C-alpha positions, 0 to 999 in steps of 0.5 A: 787439234788433239790438243785443243780437244783436250784443252776444251774437255779439261773443265769437265775433268776438273769438276770431277773429284780427286780420284781414290788412289789405288794400292793394287793393280789390276791387269788389263785382261782383269774381266768382272764376271757374274752377278755381283754388278749388274748393269740393268738398263731402263727404258727412258724417254730421254732423246739425248743420254745426260752422259758421253761417258762410254764404258764398254762391258763384255759377257763372260764369252768375249774378253777386251782386246789385248791391244786397244790402241789398234783398235779403230773408232769404228770398230769401238762404235760397231763393237758397242752396237753388238750385243755383247757391249754397250755404250755409256753415253746411252747410259743416264746415272738413274739407269745403274742399280746397285746391290742393296748391301753397298749402301744407298748412292754407292756409286756417287760417292766414286767417280762423278759422271756428268753429262756434257751440254754440247755433247761432242766425239772423242778422241782415241785417247779421250776414250782410253782414258775414260775406259781407264777411270771406269775400270779404276771404279769397277776395281774400287767398288769390288774392293768395297763389296768384299769388306761390306759384304762381310760387315753386312754379314756381321750387322745382319747377325748382330740385328737378329740377335736384337730383334729376338732379345727386344721381344720381350721389350715390346711386351714390356712397354705395356707395363710403361704406357699404363703407367704413363697412362695412370700418370695422365690420368691421375694428373688430370684429375688432380687438376680438375679437382684444384680448379674445383677447389678454387670455385668453390673457394670463389663462391665461399667468398662471395657468400662472406661479401653478400652476408656482411653486406646485410648487416648481419651482427658484427660479432656474430659475423666475425665469429662465423667468419673466422669458423669458415675461414678456419673449416675452409683451410682445414678443408682445404687440407683435408681435401688435400689429404683426401685426395692423396689417400685416394690415390693412395688406395687406388695405387696400392691396389692396382699395384698387386694386379699389375705385378701379377700380370707382369711379374715374369717380365720384371727379370727381363727388364733386369738383365736388359738394363744390365746388358745381361744374357736371360738364362733359359733354364731359370724358373719364372719368378711367378713359380719361384715367388709361389713356391717360396710362400708354399715353402713358408706355409710348410715350415712355419705352422703359424704362417697361415695365420700370419698372412691371415693377420696381415690380410685383415690388418690391410684391409682395415688400413686401406679401407679406412683410407677409402672411407676417408676419401669418399666421406667427411668422417675423420681418419681415426672414425675410418679406421673404426668404420673400416673395422666394424664393416670386416666384423660385421658385414651388415653395419654399412647399410646406413651408408649414404652416397654412391663413394661410401656405399661402394667402398663399404660393400668393398670392405664389408665383402673383404670381411667376409671373405676374412672371416671364411678363411679363418673359419677355414683355418680354425677348422682345419687346425681341430680336424688335424688335431683331432685328427692327431689324436685318432692316429696316435701322434699324440704324446704319451705322458706316462710313467712305470708303464709296459710298452710293446714295441710291434705288432704280432699275434702274440700280442693278445694273449700278451696283454691278457698276461699283463693285465692279470698280473697288473690285477693285484695292484688295481691295474696299470698302463700299457702302451703300444706302438706300432707301424699300424693305424690307431685306429685299426689296432684298437678294433683288433684289441676290442676284436679279443673280447676278454676282460682287462682288469682295469688295465688302460692299453694305449696304442700309438702309430709310429716306427720304433726305429725313429727317436722321435716316435719313442720319445713320444710313449716315454720310453724313458720312464717305462719300466719294462719294454717288450720287442715283439717278432715281426712277420717276416723270416728268421732272419729278417725278424732278427734284424729288426730286431737288433734295429731296435735294440740300436735305436733303444740304446740312443735314447739320450735320457736312458731307460729305467727299465730292462728290454724284453726281446723275442728272438727266432733264431738262437744263433742270432740271440749273441749278438743282440746280447752284445749291442744290448748289454746287461738290460737285454733279456733274450726269449727266443720263442722258436728254441723254446717251443722246440724244447717244450714239445719235446718235453711234452712229448716224452712227458704227456700232460706237461704242456698244460703244467707249463701253461699253468706256472707261465701264466698268471692265472695260477701259480707263476715264480717270483723272487723276494728278500726275506730276511727273517729266513737267515740262517736256515737251512734249505730243507727247513726254508722248504716248509716255512712258506703255506702258501708257496712252494720255494724252488731255488736261492738267488746267491747274493755273494755269487753275483745274484746267480740263482740256484735251482733245487739247491742242496738241503744243507744250503744256509741262508746268508745275507742279501739272498733271495728265495725263488717261489712259486705262488699265487701272487707277490702279494699272497705269500709270506713265511710263517713258523715251522710246522711239525712235519713227520719223517718216516723212513720211505725206500727210494725207488730207482727211476726206471731205465729208459727204453729205445723209443721211435719218434716222427716228425712231421714237417720241416723246422729252421731249429729242427737241429737243436731239437734233434739234439735235444733228443739225442740227450734225452733218449735211449740208445737205439732210438729212431727219428723218423722225418717227413717232409718235403725237403730233399734228403741231400738238403736236408743234411747240408741244412742240419751241418749248417746248424752245427749237427754232426749227423755221424756223431749222433750215439743214441739216435738214428735218422730216417728220411722220408720225403713228402708232404704231411697233408697227403694221404698216400705218402702218410700210408707209406709209413708204420704211423701205429708203430710211433710212440710219439708223432710230433707235427711241426709248423712248416718253415715255409708257412710260418708267416700264415698261421691260419695256413699253417694251422691249418696244414697240422689239423689236416695232418692230425686228422689223416694220421688218426684216421690211418691209426684207426683202421690200422688198430688190430695190427698196431704192435704193442712192444713200444706202449708196454716198454714205455709203460713198464716205470708208469705201470699204475698211473692210469692217466699217463696210460690214457694219454700214452694210449690216447685212444689206442693211438700214439702221443700226437703234439701239435704245434699251433700257432694261434690260440682261437684253434685250441677249441678244433683241437680239443674237440678232435681228441688229441692226446696233447698240444701246445699253444706256441704262440700263447706259451711264448707271450706267457715267457715274455710276460713273466721276463717282463715282470721280472727279467730274473725269472729268464735265468729259470726258464732258460734253465727249465728248457735245457736239456741239461740240468734242472727240469719239469717233470712228472712223477709217479706215486710210487716214488713218493708214498704207499697205496692209501698212505695218508700223508701231508704235502709237506710230507711228501715234499721231504720225501721228495729230497730224499730224491733230491726233488722238489715236488711243486704239485700233483694230479689225482687220479680222477681230476681232469688238471694239475694242482700246483702249489697246493693250499693246505699243505700241513693237512694230511690226506690219502693218496693213490698210486694212480696219482701223479706228482709234478717235481723239479729235477736235477735231471741226474 
């Protein structure tokens, strides 16, 4: 019976597809838990299930029986009806739901389950066999699920990446849609035009047939028909060309807008076509193109003009094409009309028809826009040129001019001195190059309110450190270059001057003239000379003023004499070659110039060395030049030797030096050099009091750092007092009535502000004078009497020394405008430091050889400028000529260059009419160049 049942079931088994072979065996106690293969039963309306296959599935809490052969059908049936098992016969194929990631109909590819037409009860062996088949199906499904779950996750990742990459592609599709629409539209329009053309040809042929029927003359009709035929042929060709022209204009005008709209998507389309990844850090194409255009306009100055020209040509050509497409005129005529509309927007008023009017108005509008752009470019070019001229950016085309590099408070007096020096030649050209605005420089120069006497001052804005700016002011053609010190501290100012000298040495064309460099610290002078070489002449402003202040303090009235000699308004130094004087002794040369005073010889045999106050027996040789003091370089010449009486006059020895007491108010960075000069000039036992805010220990350190050894001072004794010179109680603690000279220095801490420094100097001066006036009855006159012993007959010197019964006060004034204030305060003597430095710079700029003369006259050793009493050269009321006094001065190895009468306020340097005799008084004084022995 069992055998027959198996035989009947064989057709069902034959209809099943072959089972897949397993490579892995599954044990009998294998369970499939969890939601991986959920089976959800649906409510079915079928009374009979379509399948007789039963699958027994246990829950997680139950397990399959270990020995299925002992299970009875009743027990299995009861189990199938329980809560933990389900009968397969009660489910159809639609009653199973598979996970979505297994793909559609995943279960159907496995075991095909079919229901029997007549359901029959199965034997135990058949049920076991079907259960094994179901187990195999579940195992295969689990293996496929594991492999497909991995592939599905990878597929999802790829799909997400492709979806993110295809997002811009959706946007790019708009471009394709627009292009397709344009093509369809234009193709439809072409078909319409062709159909229209065919209709017109039919009408034309009908008209010709009608004309031939009416009996028109044969020759005339033949000519007309031929003309019409040719016109029709040409019109057909023109129609095609006009359509093409219209399409060209429309496409050409629309393409820029489309490109501008979708320009940023082109790299994405390119990368998508090449299957490459988009670089997120790359800038958009629109920005890159805008950047390139900006760079082009910035680098190439004519790019804007070329762009405007291209836009004009573009408008004329495409405007002509548009006119050609909508009118009956030829292409050449259309181009000419387009140009006329661009040049004159009113020419389109006579156009007829909607199309020509629209095109002509568009061309005229573009022409007005181009004309406005052209006006803007022309206006910008003119404004830029005017601004360059106004700001001093244009090139200076000059030669033999004086070039001033930098800007400082000395510039005003420097320009004045150079203008006076150029007055004899009708004026010159002075070029100023500074890192300031040109208008500001011109306004500051205009505020000086002095006559330039024909000299032109040209200002240019630029940096002396830039070679292009130096070439802009024709640095290679200048006859002299002056480098002014900046308003910074000494070290920074000298460092800037050194960089400027390096820039000057880098000029490829070379320098025609010499370079005069204003230095602030004497210690930095050798470095600048080392860099510049022979072309460099240095003037150390602080060193010059410090030495001059000491000389003026020891010899009252010397400041005014130095102003006369250094300035070009009176007599100054000149060096020139006079061949007719070769072979004469210096004593004869001394009286050979009626309008000049010889002071020295430039020896050609000794590499041009200048000898001040040479020996009388020195004989001039060929090539030697003579140093003189004269009004101008063209106002003197040697004449015949005058007859000079040589009377014997006893030589009066110089009075002995007595100790002096000097006060320094303030602190200068070169105060150590001033102390060394005082050490050389003063007698032993002299005292130097120093009042400033620098602590005493720090003072000694600064003096030692400057190279001054206090222990080796033999003539000076330093007395330190710490205090502020503008505080009255600090000054009252000093014995102000006992000082022979008081020097008010421009303090180092205030040297950057000349107004503040001068205000401090004036305040100190007024306080000292007020304190001295109150202590006048108790004033010790011993030092004054000692000082007057050598000048007992000189009322002028006595007046300067007394200074209204007060000490000689030398105040360092930085601003020349403060001079009037100082004169009102009846100061005994004063120094205009900036003005004297400007005079020295101007003199060295005119002739660099004069720098050797000034260096020797300002030094503590060698020849010096002195004021000597008349009793050294004459008797009281003696009648002598100036030549005779010069000869008597040679007995003392001195060169008399001028005098000051007792009743005069100013000294006369290089007097005229030297051979005329006159009476002299012992109260007169003479200005001489002495050897200093």
